[in-house]
C-alpha positions as CSV (number, residue, x, y, z in Angstrom):
1,M,-17.3,-4.0,-86.9
2,N,-15.3,-1.9,-89.3
3,A,-13.0,1.1,-88.8
4,F,-13.3,4.4,-90.6
5,T,-11.6,7.8,-90.6
6,E,-12.3,11.2,-92.0
7,L,-10.9,12.1,-95.5
8,A,-9.4,15.6,-95.8
9,D,-7.6,15.1,-99.2
10,V,-9.8,15.8,-102.2
11,G,-7.7,13.4,-104.3
12,S,-8.6,10.6,-101.9
13,V,-12.3,11.5,-102.1
14,L,-12.1,11.1,-105.9
15,D,-9.9,8.0,-105.9
16,H,-11.8,4.8,-106.8
17,N,-9.3,2.7,-104.8
18,V,-10.5,4.5,-101.6
19,V,-13.7,3.1,-100.3
20,K,-16.0,5.8,-98.8
21,V,-18.7,5.1,-96.2
22,V,-21.7,7.0,-95.0
23,V,-22.4,6.4,-91.3
24,A,-25.7,6.7,-89.5
25,A,-26.1,8.7,-86.3
26,R,-26.1,5.5,-84.2
27,G,-22.8,4.3,-85.9
28,D,-23.9,1.8,-88.4
29,A,-22.8,2.0,-92.1
30,L,-25.6,3.1,-94.4
31,M,-23.6,2.7,-97.7
32,F,-20.1,2.0,-99.0
33,S,-18.9,3.2,-102.4
34,R,-15.8,3.8,-104.4
35,Q,-17.4,7.0,-105.6
36,P,-17.6,10.2,-103.5
37,I,-20.6,9.8,-101.2
38,P,-22.6,11.7,-100.2
39,Y,-23.1,13.8,-103.3
40,P,-22.2,17.4,-102.5
41,K,-25.5,19.1,-103.7
42,G,-25.6,21.7,-100.9
43,D,-23.0,22.1,-98.2
44,R,-19.7,20.3,-98.5
45,P,-20.2,17.0,-96.8
46,K,-17.7,15.2,-94.5
47,Y,-16.2,12.3,-96.4
48,L,-15.3,9.2,-94.5
49,R,-12.9,6.4,-95.6
50,Q,-13.6,2.8,-94.7
51,L,-10.3,1.3,-93.6
52,G,-11.1,-2.3,-94.2
53,L,-10.1,-3.1,-90.6
54,Y,-12.7,-5.7,-89.7
55,G,-13.7,-7.3,-86.5
56,F,-15.9,-10.4,-86.7
57,T,-17.4,-12.7,-84.1
58,G,-17.2,-16.4,-85.1
59,P,-21.0,-16.5,-85.8
60,A,-20.9,-13.3,-87.9
61,L,-18.0,-14.7,-90.0
62,Q,-19.9,-17.9,-90.6
63,R,-23.0,-15.8,-91.6
64,F,-20.9,-13.7,-94.0
65,R,-19.5,-16.9,-95.7
66,Q,-23.1,-18.2,-96.2
67,L,-24.5,-15.0,-97.7
68,Q,-24.5,-14.6,-101.5
69,Q,-23.0,-11.5,-103.1
70,G,-25.6,-9.0,-104.1
71,P,-25.7,-6.6,-107.0
72,L,-24.2,-3.7,-105.0
73,E,-21.2,-5.8,-103.8
74,R,-20.6,-7.0,-107.3
75,A,-20.9,-3.5,-108.8
76,E,-18.7,-1.8,-106.2
77,G,-16.3,-4.5,-105.2
78,V,-16.8,-3.8,-101.5
79,E,-17.5,-7.0,-99.5
80,M,-19.1,-5.2,-96.5
81,L,-22.0,-4.4,-98.8
82,R,-22.9,-8.1,-98.6
83,F,-24.1,-7.6,-95.0
84,I,-26.0,-4.4,-95.8
85,E,-27.7,-5.9,-98.8
86,H,-28.9,-8.8,-96.6
87,G,-30.2,-6.5,-93.9
88,H,-27.4,-6.9,-91.3
89,A,-25.9,-3.9,-89.5
90,V,-22.2,-3.1,-89.9
91,Q,-21.0,-1.2,-86.8
92,M,-18.5,1.5,-87.7
93,I,-15.8,2.6,-85.3
94,P,-14.0,6.0,-85.8
95,V,-10.2,6.0,-85.6
96,L,-7.5,8.5,-86.0
97,D,-5.4,7.3,-89.0
98,D,-2.3,8.7,-90.5
99,G,-1.3,5.4,-92.1
100,V,-1.0,4.6,-95.8
101,A,-3.5,2.4,-97.6
102,V,-1.9,-0.3,-99.8
103,D,-4.3,-1.2,-102.5
104,T,-2.3,-0.8,-105.7
105,P,1.3,-1.4,-106.8
106,D,1.9,2.4,-106.7
107,D,0.6,2.4,-103.1
108,L,3.0,-0.4,-102.2
109,A,6.0,1.6,-103.6
110,R,4.9,4.7,-101.7
111,A,4.6,2.7,-98.5
112,A,8.0,1.1,-99.0
113,N,9.5,4.6,-99.5
114,L,7.9,5.9,-96.4
115,L,9.1,2.9,-94.4
116,A,12.6,3.4,-95.7
117,Q,12.5,7.1,-94.8
118,Q,11.3,6.2,-91.3
119,A,13.9,3.5,-90.9
120,G,16.6,5.9,-92.0
121,G,15.5,8.4,-89.4
122,L,15.7,5.7,-86.7
123,I,19.2,4.7,-87.8
124,T,20.5,8.3,-87.8
125,G,18.7,9.2,-84.6
126,G,16.0,11.2,-86.4
127,R,18.4,13.8,-87.8
């Protein structure tokens, strides 16, 4: 199981640090990529961000450990592709997300600034 949310920011759609996912009608992941997917040939598609918030059963985690990385996982650097490449379903769960992803040193600095701002608001009573 893996969480996802809708991407509204064009910058995030283009950011290779943000993993995009295409989800089937029944809720399983069809593909993950660091590139914008699906490609906008016609109407503007809805872009979805994989949050990397995983839920594994014990047997699924053991299965994941036994599977070899495939060419897609090696190319994209997205570990959930390992299940897809070996024919296993990855159930996707939609969530509302207003959090900050921390994937790079710049993201860490941005998250620290946001946390400091929120802590300052709590200390001053939100004024």
